[in-house]
C-alpha positions as a Markdown table, in Angstrom:
| # | Residue | x | y | z |
|---|---|---|---|---|
| 1 | Met | -23.2 | -84.9 | -91.2 |
| 2 | Lys | -25.3 | -81.9 | -90.5 |
| 3 | Asp | -25.1 | -82.5 | -86.7 |
| 4 | Ser | -21.3 | -82.9 | -86.8 |
| 5 | Gly | -21.1 | -79.7 | -88.9 |
| 6 | Ala | -23.2 | -77.8 | -86.4 |
| 7 | Leu | -21.1 | -79.2 | -83.5 |
| 8 | Leu | -17.9 | -77.9 | -85.2 |
| 9 | Val | -19.5 | -74.5 | -85.7 |
| 10 | Tyr | -20.5 | -74.4 | -82.0 |
| 11 | Lys | -17.0 | -75.4 | -80.9 |
| 12 | Gln | -15.5 | -72.8 | -83.1 |
| 13 | Lys | -17.8 | -70.1 | -81.7 |
| 14 | Arg | -16.9 | -71.2 | -78.2 |
| 15 | Arg | -13.2 | -70.9 | -78.8 |
| 16 | Glu | -13.8 | -67.4 | -80.4 |
| 17 | Cys | -15.7 | -66.3 | -77.3 |
| 18 | Arg | -13.0 | -67.5 | -75.0 |
| 19 | Arg | -10.3 | -65.7 | -76.9 |
| 20 | Leu | -12.5 | -62.5 | -76.9 |
| 21 | Ile | -13.0 | -62.8 | -73.1 |
| 22 | Leu | -9.2 | -63.1 | -72.7 |
| 23 | Cys | -8.6 | -60.1 | -75.0 |
| 24 | Phe | -11.0 | -57.9 | -73.1 |
| 25 | Ala | -9.5 | -59.0 | -69.8 |
| 26 | Val | -6.1 | -57.9 | -71.0 |
| 27 | Leu | -7.5 | -54.6 | -72.3 |
| 28 | Val | -9.0 | -53.6 | -68.9 |
| 29 | Pro | -5.7 | -52.9 | -67.1 |
| 30 | Ile | -4.2 | -51.3 | -70.3 |
| 31 | Leu | -7.2 | -48.9 | -70.6 |
| 32 | Cys | -7.0 | -48.2 | -66.8 |
| 33 | Val | -3.3 | -47.1 | -67.0 |
| 34 | Phe | -4.0 | -45.1 | -70.2 |
| 35 | Ala | -7.0 | -43.3 | -68.6 |
| 36 | Leu | -5.1 | -42.6 | -65.4 |
| 37 | Gly | -2.5 | -40.7 | -67.3 |
| 38 | Leu | -5.0 | -38.4 | -69.1 |
| 39 | Gly | -6.2 | -35.1 | -67.9 |
| 40 | Val | -4.9 | -31.6 | -67.1 |
| 41 | Met | -2.0 | -33.2 | -65.3 |
| 42 | Arg | -0.4 | -35.7 | -67.7 |
| 43 | Ile | 1.3 | -38.5 | -65.8 |
| 44 | Pro | 3.7 | -41.1 | -67.4 |
| 45 | Ala | 2.5 | -44.7 | -67.6 |
| 46 | Val | 5.6 | -45.8 | -65.7 |
| 47 | Ser | 4.8 | -43.6 | -62.8 |
| 48 | Ile | 1.2 | -44.7 | -62.8 |
| 49 | Thr | 2.3 | -48.4 | -62.7 |
| 50 | Arg | 4.7 | -47.8 | -59.8 |
| 51 | Ile | 2.0 | -45.9 | -57.9 |
| 52 | Leu | -0.6 | -48.6 | -58.3 |
| 53 | Ala | 1.9 | -51.4 | -57.5 |
| 54 | Gly | 3.2 | -49.6 | -54.4 |
| 55 | Lys | -0.3 | -48.7 | -53.1 |
| 56 | Leu | -1.8 | -52.1 | -53.8 |
| 57 | Ala | 1.2 | -54.0 | -52.4 |
| 58 | Gly | 1.7 | -51.7 | -49.5 |
| 59 | Ile | 5.2 | -50.8 | -50.5 |
| 60 | Pro | 5.7 | -47.0 | -50.4 |
| 61 | Ala | 9.3 | -47.3 | -51.5 |
| 62 | Leu | 8.0 | -48.0 | -55.1 |
| 63 | Tyr | 6.6 | -44.5 | -55.5 |
| 64 | Gln | 8.5 | -42.4 | -52.9 |
| 65 | Asp | 10.5 | -40.5 | -55.5 |
| 66 | Ile | 7.4 | -39.6 | -57.5 |
| 67 | Pro | 5.9 | -36.2 | -56.9 |
| 68 | Ala | 3.2 | -36.3 | -54.2 |
| 69 | Ala | 0.8 | -34.4 | -56.5 |
| 70 | Phe | 1.0 | -37.3 | -59.0 |
| 71 | Val | 0.4 | -39.9 | -56.3 |
| 72 | Ala | -2.7 | -37.9 | -55.0 |
| 73 | Val | -4.2 | -37.4 | -58.4 |
| 74 | Val | -3.7 | -41.1 | -59.5 |
| 75 | Trp | -4.7 | -42.8 | -56.3 |
| 76 | Asp | -7.2 | -40.4 | -54.7 |
| 77 | Leu | -8.9 | -38.8 | -57.7 |
| 78 | Arg | -8.7 | -40.8 | -60.9 |
| 79 | Phe | -8.4 | -44.4 | -59.8 |
| 80 | Pro | -11.6 | -44.7 | -57.7 |
| 81 | Arg | -13.4 | -42.9 | -60.5 |
| 82 | Ile | -12.2 | -45.4 | -63.1 |
| 83 | Ile | -13.1 | -48.3 | -60.8 |
| 84 | Cys | -16.6 | -46.9 | -60.5 |
| 85 | Ala | -16.8 | -46.5 | -64.3 |
| 86 | Leu | -15.6 | -50.1 | -64.9 |
| 87 | Phe | -18.0 | -51.7 | -62.4 |
| 88 | Thr | -21.0 | -49.5 | -63.3 |
| 89 | Gly | -20.6 | -50.4 | -67.0 |
| 90 | Ala | -20.1 | -54.1 | -66.1 |
| 91 | Ser | -23.2 | -54.0 | -63.8 |
| 92 | Leu | -25.5 | -52.3 | -66.4 |
| 93 | Ala | -24.4 | -54.6 | -69.2 |
| 94 | Val | -24.9 | -57.8 | -67.1 |
| 95 | Ala | -28.2 | -56.5 | -65.8 |
| 96 | Gly | -29.2 | -56.0 | -69.5 |
| 97 | Val | -28.3 | -59.6 | -70.3 |
| 98 | Ile | -30.4 | -60.8 | -67.3 |
| 99 | Phe | -33.5 | -58.8 | -68.1 |
| 100 | Gln | -33.3 | -59.6 | -71.8 |
| 101 | Gly | -33.1 | -63.3 | -70.8 |
| 102 | Ile | -35.9 | -63.5 | -68.2 |
| 103 | Leu | -38.2 | -61.2 | -70.2 |
| 104 | Gln | -37.4 | -62.9 | -73.5 |
| 105 | Asn | -37.1 | -59.5 | -75.1 |
| 106 | His | -33.8 | -58.4 | -76.7 |
| 107 | Leu | -34.9 | -54.8 | -76.4 |
| 108 | Ala | -35.2 | -55.0 | -72.6 |
| 109 | Asp | -32.7 | -53.2 | -70.4 |
| 110 | Pro | -31.9 | -52.7 | -66.7 |
| 111 | Tyr | -34.4 | -49.9 | -66.5 |
| 112 | Thr | -37.4 | -51.8 | -67.9 |
| 113 | Ile | -39.1 | -52.7 | -64.6 |
| 114 | Gly | -38.7 | -49.3 | -63.1 |
| 115 | Val | -36.1 | -50.0 | -60.5 |
| 116 | Ser | -33.9 | -47.2 | -61.8 |
| 117 | Thr | -36.7 | -44.6 | -61.7 |
| 118 | Gly | -37.4 | -45.6 | -58.1 |
| 119 | Ala | -33.7 | -45.2 | -57.3 |
| 120 | Ala | -33.7 | -41.8 | -59.1 |
| 121 | Phe | -36.7 | -40.6 | -57.0 |
| 122 | Gly | -34.9 | -41.7 | -53.8 |
| 123 | Ala | -31.7 | -39.8 | -54.8 |
| 124 | Ser | -33.7 | -36.8 | -55.9 |
| 125 | Leu | -35.6 | -36.8 | -52.6 |
| 126 | Ala | -32.2 | -37.0 | -50.7 |
| 127 | Val | -30.8 | -34.1 | -52.7 |
| 128 | Phe | -34.0 | -32.0 | -52.1 |
| 129 | Ile | -34.0 | -32.7 | -48.3 |
| 130 | Asn | -30.3 | -31.8 | -48.1 |
| 131 | Met | -31.0 | -28.5 | -49.8 |
| 132 | Val | -33.9 | -27.4 | -47.7 |
| 133 | Ser | -32.6 | -28.7 | -44.3 |
| 134 | Ser | -28.8 | -28.5 | -44.8 |
| 135 | Gly | -28.7 | -32.1 | -43.8 |
| 136 | Val | -26.3 | -34.8 | -44.8 |
| 137 | Leu | -28.7 | -37.5 | -46.0 |
| 138 | Ser | -26.9 | -40.1 | -48.0 |
| 139 | Val | -27.9 | -40.0 | -51.7 |
| 140 | Pro | -26.7 | -43.6 | -52.5 |
| 141 | Phe | -28.5 | -45.0 | -49.4 |
| 142 | Met | -31.8 | -43.3 | -50.3 |
| 143 | Ala | -31.4 | -44.5 | -53.9 |
| 144 | Leu | -30.9 | -48.1 | -52.8 |
| 145 | Cys | -33.9 | -48.0 | -50.4 |
| 146 | Phe | -36.3 | -46.7 | -53.0 |
| 147 | Ala | -34.9 | -49.1 | -55.6 |
| 148 | Gly | -35.8 | -52.0 | -53.2 |
| 149 | Phe | -39.2 | -50.5 | -52.4 |
| 150 | Thr | -39.9 | -50.1 | -56.2 |
| 151 | Leu | -39.0 | -53.8 | -56.8 |
| 152 | Ile | -41.4 | -54.9 | -54.0 |
| 153 | Val | -44.2 | -52.8 | -55.5 |
| 154 | Val | -43.5 | -54.1 | -59.0 |
| 155 | Leu | -43.5 | -57.7 | -57.8 |
| 156 | Ala | -46.7 | -57.2 | -55.8 |
| 157 | Ile | -48.5 | -55.7 | -58.9 |
| 158 | Ala | -47.1 | -58.3 | -61.3 |
| 159 | Gly | -47.9 | -61.2 | -59.0 |
| 160 | Arg | -51.6 | -60.5 | -59.3 |
| 161 | Gly | -52.7 | -62.9 | -62.0 |
| 162 | Asn | -50.5 | -65.3 | -63.9 |
| 163 | Gly | -47.5 | -65.1 | -61.6 |
| 164 | Leu | -44.4 | -63.2 | -62.6 |
| 165 | Ala | -45.0 | -63.3 | -66.3 |
| 166 | Ala | -42.8 | -61.1 | -68.5 |
| 167 | Val | -45.7 | -59.0 | -69.7 |
| 168 | Asn | -46.9 | -58.4 | -66.2 |
| 169 | Leu | -43.5 | -57.3 | -65.0 |
| 170 | Ile | -43.1 | -54.9 | -67.9 |
| 171 | Met | -46.5 | -53.4 | -67.4 |
| 172 | Ala | -46.0 | -53.1 | -63.6 |
| 173 | Gly | -42.6 | -51.4 | -64.3 |
| 174 | Val | -44.2 | -48.9 | -66.7 |
| 175 | Ile | -46.9 | -48.0 | -64.1 |
| 176 | Val | -44.5 | -47.6 | -61.2 |
| 177 | Ser | -42.0 | -45.7 | -63.3 |
| 178 | Ala | -44.7 | -43.2 | -64.4 |
| 179 | Ile | -45.6 | -42.6 | -60.8 |
| 180 | Phe | -42.0 | -42.0 | -59.6 |
| 181 | Gln | -41.3 | -39.9 | -62.7 |
| 182 | Ala | -44.1 | -37.6 | -61.7 |
| 183 | Gly | -42.6 | -37.5 | -58.2 |
| 184 | Ile | -39.3 | -36.5 | -59.6 |
| 185 | Ser | -40.9 | -33.7 | -61.6 |
| 186 | Phe | -42.7 | -32.5 | -58.5 |
| 187 | Leu | -39.3 | -32.4 | -56.6 |
| 188 | Lys | -37.8 | -30.4 | -59.4 |
| 189 | Met | -40.6 | -27.9 | -59.2 |
| 190 | Leu | -40.1 | -27.5 | -55.5 |
| 191 | Ser | -36.4 | -27.1 | -55.8 |
| 192 | Gly | -36.7 | -23.8 | -57.7 |
| 193 | Glu | -33.3 | -22.3 | -58.5 |
| 194 | Asn | -31.5 | -25.3 | -57.0 |
| 195 | Val | -33.0 | -27.7 | -59.5 |
| 196 | Gly | -29.6 | -28.1 | -61.2 |
| 197 | Ala | -28.3 | -30.4 | -58.4 |
| 198 | Ile | -31.2 | -32.9 | -59.1 |
| 199 | Val | -30.9 | -32.6 | -62.9 |
| 200 | Phe | -27.1 | -33.2 | -62.9 |
| 201 | Trp | -27.5 | -36.4 | -60.8 |
| 202 | Leu | -30.3 | -37.7 | -63.1 |
| 203 | Met | -28.1 | -37.2 | -66.1 |
| 204 | Gly | -25.6 | -39.8 | -64.8 |
| 205 | Ser | -22.1 | -38.8 | -63.9 |
| 206 | Leu | -19.0 | -40.2 | -62.3 |
| 207 | Ser | -17.6 | -36.8 | -61.4 |
| 208 | Ala | -16.2 | -36.6 | -57.9 |
| 209 | Arg | -16.7 | -40.3 | -57.2 |
| 210 | Gly | -14.2 | -41.5 | -54.6 |
| 211 | Trp | -13.1 | -44.5 | -52.6 |
| 212 | Lys | -16.3 | -44.5 | -50.6 |
| 213 | Asp | -18.4 | -45.0 | -53.8 |
| 214 | Ala | -15.9 | -47.6 | -55.1 |
| 215 | Ala | -16.1 | -49.5 | -51.8 |
| 216 | Leu | -19.9 | -49.7 | -52.1 |
| 217 | Leu | -20.0 | -50.5 | -55.8 |
| 218 | Ala | -17.1 | -52.8 | -56.5 |
| 219 | Pro | -17.8 | -55.7 | -54.0 |
| 220 | Ala | -21.5 | -55.7 | -54.6 |
| 221 | Ser | -21.2 | -55.6 | -58.3 |
| 222 | Ala | -18.5 | -58.3 | -58.4 |
| 223 | Ala | -20.5 | -60.6 | -56.2 |
| 224 | Ala | -23.7 | -60.2 | -58.3 |
| 225 | Ile | -21.9 | -60.6 | -61.6 |
| 226 | Ala | -20.2 | -63.8 | -60.3 |
| 227 | Ala | -23.6 | -65.2 | -59.1 |
| 228 | Ala | -25.0 | -64.4 | -62.6 |
| 229 | Ala | -22.1 | -66.3 | -64.2 |
| 230 | Val | -22.4 | -69.3 | -61.9 |
| 231 | Phe | -26.1 | -69.7 | -62.7 |
| 232 | Ser | -25.9 | -68.7 | -66.4 |
| 233 | Glu | -27.0 | -72.1 | -67.5 |
| 234 | Asn | -30.4 | -71.5 | -65.7 |
| 235 | Leu | -30.7 | -68.2 | -67.5 |
| 236 | Asn | -30.2 | -70.1 | -70.8 |
| 237 | Leu | -33.1 | -72.4 | -69.9 |
| 238 | Leu | -35.3 | -69.4 | -68.9 |
| 239 | Ser | -34.6 | -67.8 | -72.3 |
| 240 | Leu | -36.3 | -70.8 | -74.0 |
| 241 | Gly | -39.6 | -70.1 | -72.3 |
| 242 | Glu | -41.3 | -71.2 | -69.1 |
| 243 | Arg | -42.7 | -74.5 | -70.4 |
| 244 | Glu | -39.4 | -75.6 | -72.0 |
| 245 | Ala | -37.5 | -74.7 | -68.9 |
| 246 | Glu | -39.9 | -76.7 | -66.7 |
| 247 | Ser | -39.7 | -79.7 | -69.0 |
| 248 | Leu | -35.9 | -79.6 | -68.6 |
| 249 | Gly | -36.2 | -79.8 | -64.9 |
| 250 | Leu | -35.8 | -76.1 | -63.9 |
| 251 | Asn | -38.1 | -74.5 | -61.4 |
| 252 | Ala | -38.9 | -71.6 | -63.7 |
| 253 | Gly | -40.7 | -69.4 | -61.2 |
| 254 | Arg | -38.0 | -69.6 | -58.6 |
| 255 | Ala | -35.2 | -69.1 | -61.2 |
| 256 | Arg | -37.0 | -66.1 | -62.7 |
| 257 | Leu | -37.4 | -64.5 | -59.2 |
| 258 | Phe | -33.8 | -65.1 | -58.4 |
| 259 | Phe | -32.6 | -63.4 | -61.6 |
| 260 | Leu | -35.1 | -60.6 | -61.2 |
| 261 | Leu | -33.8 | -59.8 | -57.7 |
| 262 | Leu | -30.2 | -60.2 | -58.9 |
| 263 | Gly | -30.7 | -57.9 | -62.0 |
| 264 | Ala | -32.6 | -55.3 | -59.9 |
| 265 | Phe | -29.9 | -55.4 | -57.2 |
| 266 | Ile | -27.1 | -54.8 | -59.7 |
| 267 | Thr | -29.1 | -52.0 | -61.4 |
| 268 | Ala | -29.9 | -50.3 | -58.0 |
| 269 | Val | -26.3 | -50.3 | -56.8 |
| 270 | Ser | -24.9 | -48.8 | -60.1 |
| 271 | Val | -27.7 | -46.2 | -60.2 |
| 272 | Ser | -27.2 | -45.3 | -56.6 |
| 273 | Val | -23.5 | -44.4 | -57.3 |
| 274 | Ala | -23.5 | -43.1 | -60.9 |
| 275 | Gly | -27.1 | -42.0 | -61.6 |
| 276 | Ile | -29.0 | -42.8 | -64.7 |
| 277 | Ile | -26.7 | -43.9 | -67.5 |
| 278 | Gly | -28.6 | -45.0 | -70.6 |
| 279 | Phe | -28.0 | -47.5 | -73.4 |
| 280 | Val | -25.1 | -49.4 | -71.9 |
| 281 | Gly | -27.4 | -52.1 | -70.6 |
| 282 | Leu | -29.3 | -52.2 | -73.9 |
| 283 | Val | -26.7 | -51.8 | -76.6 |
| 284 | Val | -23.8 | -53.9 | -75.2 |
| 285 | Pro | -25.8 | -57.2 | -74.6 |
| 286 | His | -27.6 | -56.8 | -77.9 |
| 287 | Val | -24.5 | -56.2 | -80.0 |
| 288 | Leu | -22.6 | -59.1 | -78.3 |
| 289 | Arg | -25.6 | -61.5 | -78.8 |
| 290 | Phe | -26.0 | -60.5 | -82.4 |
| 291 | Ala | -22.3 | -60.6 | -83.3 |
| 292 | Phe | -20.9 | -63.4 | -81.2 |
| 293 | Thr | -23.1 | -65.6 | -79.0 |
| 294 | Ser | -26.4 | -65.9 | -77.2 |
| 295 | Asp | -25.0 | -68.5 | -74.8 |
| 296 | Asn | -25.2 | -66.7 | -71.4 |
| 297 | Arg | -22.2 | -68.7 | -70.1 |
| 298 | Tyr | -20.0 | -66.6 | -72.4 |
| 299 | Leu | -22.3 | -63.6 | -72.9 |
| 300 | Ile | -22.2 | -62.6 | -69.2 |
| 301 | Pro | -18.4 | -62.3 | -68.9 |
| 302 | Leu | -18.2 | -60.7 | -72.3 |
| 303 | Ala | -20.9 | -58.1 | -71.4 |
| 304 | Ala | -19.2 | -57.4 | -68.0 |
| 305 | Leu | -15.8 | -56.7 | -69.6 |
| 306 | Ser | -17.1 | -54.8 | -72.7 |
| 307 | Gly | -19.6 | -52.8 | -70.6 |
| 308 | Gly | -16.8 | -51.7 | -68.2 |
| 309 | Leu | -14.5 | -50.9 | -71.1 |
| 310 | Leu | -17.1 | -48.9 | -72.9 |
| 311 | Leu | -18.2 | -46.8 | -69.9 |
| 312 | Cys | -14.5 | -46.2 | -68.8 |
| 313 | Ala | -13.7 | -45.0 | -72.3 |
| 314 | Ala | -16.9 | -42.8 | -72.5 |
| 315 | Asp | -16.1 | -41.3 | -69.1 |
| 316 | Ser | -12.5 | -40.5 | -70.2 |
| 317 | Ile | -13.9 | -38.8 | -73.4 |
| 318 | Ala | -16.5 | -36.9 | -71.3 |
| 319 | Arg | -13.8 | -35.3 | -69.0 |
| 320 | Leu | -11.2 | -34.7 | -71.7 |
| 321 | Ile | -12.7 | -33.6 | -75.0 |
| 322 | Phe | -15.2 | -31.0 | -73.7 |
| 323 | Thr | -14.1 | -27.8 | -72.0 |
| 324 | Gly | -16.7 | -28.3 | -69.3 |
| 325 | Glu | -17.2 | -31.9 | -68.2 |
| 326 | Ile | -20.5 | -33.3 | -69.4 |
| 327 | Pro | -22.3 | -36.1 | -67.5 |
| 328 | Val | -21.2 | -39.4 | -69.0 |
| 329 | Gly | -24.9 | -40.5 | -69.1 |
| 330 | Val | -25.6 | -37.8 | -71.7 |
| 331 | Leu | -22.7 | -39.0 | -73.8 |
| 332 | Thr | -23.7 | -42.7 | -73.8 |
| 333 | Thr | -27.2 | -41.7 | -74.8 |
| 334 | Leu | -26.0 | -39.4 | -77.6 |
| 335 | Leu | -23.7 | -42.1 | -79.0 |
| 336 | Gly | -25.8 | -45.2 | -78.1 |
| 337 | Gly | -29.1 | -44.0 | -79.5 |
| 338 | Pro | -28.0 | -43.5 | -83.1 |
| 339 | Phe | -25.8 | -46.6 | -83.0 |
| 340 | Phe | -28.7 | -48.7 | -81.8 |
| 341 | Ile | -30.9 | -47.3 | -84.5 |
| 342 | Tyr | -28.3 | -48.3 | -87.1 |
| 343 | Ile | -28.1 | -51.8 | -85.7 |
| 344 | Phe | -31.9 | -52.1 | -85.7 |
| 345 | Ile | -32.3 | -51.0 | -89.3 |
| 346 | Ala | -29.4 | -53.1 | -90.5 |
| 347 | Lys | -30.8 | -56.2 | -88.8 |
| 348 | Asn | -34.2 | -55.7 | -90.3 |
| 349 | Arg | -32.7 | -55.3 | -93.8 |
| 350 | Arg | -31.0 | -58.7 | -93.5 |
| 351 | Lys | -34.4 | -60.2 | -92.8 |
| 352 | Leu | -35.9 | -58.9 | -96.1 |
């Protein structure tokens, strides 16, 4: 009787998760259209829908009677920025799910093993070189290169000893992050009066992101999230612990390395485009796991959709409410920090 009752509860939870995934999937296009209409230039939802339909379908006749300024603002300015917000939020949230699973720590996030700090150093170095030499060094490219270098260093350090154990990865990430953080501080000092360019990037912002950024982020993010969803059952097994996963027939070392590379790649791509955006990868998976499910087969799509929605909404607020646009990374930290403290305290009270 107890087993049948637990099975019924599990099936009910599964149905609820499926309905929630469908609900979030419907909300994404609605939020996109709503956000596209907001700003100094208010654009009707009907015009936005016609512009998007015409551009995506390649039928200019659908929007030829709409003012050219409306078309330019929607398609060239706001839409690529919203795409970047959606995929950055989705990437960080899914990376949070991955790292919380492989490290068996619900307080882990995409920045735990130091990949983001390495990417931040690479971007800061590119900004500094461009300032002193008037060059055109690609900031996203440098960020991706140093993110990959950081991961190699972390794996080399963590691999000394008991393989890629969670504690080794975390400690190696802390060490490497501290070194790169010192490097960033040194670059800030050398920048002098131009330090603002580095600081603004480090705060995390989607300002002035265009189709070039969206073309880099969207395919890479979508492919990585799809891979995480396909192998989500392996992540479930890894979350049980290495011995349990091995006893169930999983090569735990190979699976952990795969998810580690996947999570680091998603993090590096999102950081290279948007900078450091905090708390999305920590709060979203934690709340979803606590409120709905810990089954990664449902948690990954839920995290991707809700993370994208959250960052898109936060970015819209950041560019609308404040007279001078603030970096969205600042807003997510200001809102996410107190919210996570509340969740943490409320969760501990229930245990008493």
